[in-house]
C-alpha positions as CSV (number, residue, x, y, z in Angstrom):
1,E,-204.7,103.3,-164.6
2,V,-202.8,105.2,-167.5
3,Q,-205.2,108.7,-168.0
4,L,-205.2,111.0,-171.1
5,V,-207.1,114.6,-170.6
6,E,-206.7,116.6,-174.1
7,S,-207.9,120.2,-174.5
8,G,-207.4,123.1,-176.1
9,G,-209.3,122.5,-179.6
10,G,-211.9,124.4,-180.8
11,R,-213.3,126.2,-184.0
12,V,-210.5,128.5,-185.4
13,Q,-210.6,130.1,-189.0
14,P,-208.0,129.2,-192.0
15,G,-204.7,130.8,-191.2
16,G,-205.8,130.5,-187.1
17,S,-203.5,128.6,-185.1
18,L,-204.0,126.1,-182.2
19,R,-202.3,124.2,-178.9
20,P,-204.0,121.3,-177.8
21,S,-202.6,119.8,-175.2
22,C,-202.7,116.5,-173.3
23,A,-202.5,116.1,-169.4
24,A,-201.7,112.1,-168.2
25,S,-201.4,110.6,-165.1
26,G,-200.8,106.8,-164.6
27,F,-197.4,107.7,-166.1
28,T,-195.0,109.6,-166.9
29,I,-194.3,110.8,-170.8
30,S,-190.9,110.9,-170.9
31,A,-190.8,107.2,-169.8
32,R,-191.9,106.6,-173.6
33,H,-193.1,107.9,-177.0
34,M,-196.1,110.0,-177.7
35,S,-197.9,110.9,-180.1
36,W,-200.6,112.6,-181.2
37,V,-203.3,111.1,-183.9
38,R,-205.9,112.9,-186.2
39,Q,-209.7,111.6,-187.1
40,A,-212.0,112.9,-189.3
41,P,-215.5,112.4,-190.3
42,G,-216.1,109.6,-192.3
43,K,-211.6,108.1,-192.3
44,G,-210.1,106.2,-190.8
45,P,-207.1,107.4,-187.7
46,E,-204.2,109.3,-189.8
47,W,-200.3,110.0,-187.5
48,V,-199.7,113.7,-186.9
49,S,-196.1,113.7,-185.0
50,A,-195.2,111.9,-182.9
51,I,-191.7,113.0,-179.6
52,Y,-189.8,110.1,-178.6
53,K,-188.4,108.7,-175.5
54,S,-185.6,110.4,-176.3
55,G,-187.1,113.9,-177.1
56,D,-186.6,112.9,-180.3
57,T,-189.8,114.2,-182.8
58,H,-191.4,113.0,-186.0
59,S,-193.9,114.3,-187.9
60,Y,-195.8,112.0,-190.3
61,L,-198.0,115.5,-191.9
62,D,-196.6,119.3,-192.3
63,S,-193.3,119.5,-189.8
64,V,-193.8,123.0,-190.8
65,R,-197.2,123.8,-189.7
66,F,-197.6,120.8,-186.7
67,T,-195.3,120.6,-183.9
68,I,-195.5,117.7,-180.9
69,S,-193.8,118.5,-177.3
70,R,-194.3,117.9,-173.8
71,D,-193.5,120.0,-170.1
72,N,-191.5,117.0,-167.9
73,V,-193.4,118.3,-165.5
74,K,-196.8,118.8,-166.0
75,N,-196.7,115.8,-167.3
76,T,-198.3,117.3,-170.5
77,L,-198.0,116.3,-174.4
78,Y,-198.5,119.7,-176.3
79,L,-199.9,119.6,-180.4
80,Q,-198.7,123.5,-181.9
81,M,-199.9,123.9,-185.4
82,N,-200.4,127.1,-187.3
83,N,-201.6,128.1,-190.5
84,L,-204.2,125.8,-190.3
85,K,-206.9,124.6,-193.3
86,P,-210.2,123.2,-194.0
87,E,-207.9,120.0,-194.3
88,D,-206.9,120.1,-190.8
89,T,-210.8,120.1,-189.9
90,A,-210.7,116.3,-187.1
91,M,-210.9,115.0,-183.3
92,Y,-207.2,114.9,-181.8
93,Y,-206.1,113.0,-179.8
94,C,-202.7,112.3,-177.4
95,A,-201.9,108.7,-177.4
96,A,-199.3,107.0,-174.7
97,G,-197.4,105.4,-177.7
98,I,-197.0,105.0,-181.4
99,T,-199.0,102.1,-182.6
100,Q,-202.2,101.7,-183.7
101,G,-202.6,99.6,-179.8
102,A,-202.3,102.6,-178.6
103,V,-204.2,104.2,-175.2
104,R,-205.8,107.0,-175.9
105,G,-207.5,109.8,-174.3
106,Q,-211.7,111.6,-175.5
107,G,-210.7,113.8,-177.9
108,T,-210.3,117.5,-177.9
109,Q,-212.3,118.9,-181.7
110,V,-210.3,120.8,-184.1
111,T,-212.8,123.0,-186.2
112,V,-211.0,125.4,-189.4
113,S,-213.6,126.7,-191.3
114,S,-214.4,130.3,-192.2
């Protein structure tokens, strides 16, 4: 069974950093394309970053502020987020895929506020 458990969100001030992680079980993350998706209240899902089976990455938003990575030994996905802005406030989900129907975890809340 595919399971994804996100953690590492929180509340930070504008300009701060966070590094959410996503522990996967039931499959090997390096054998799939993986992604991070965020959803703010009242808005639709928005893709943030993807990492392909090859290890190549793709940024849908700001590639300078958001960096996706994975640890194949820990079978864990990460999203390094720097210089956070209030508009980055959202629930962040990791997904086992890069399409809208990909399985997601329960999410981790990121709130950027002074």
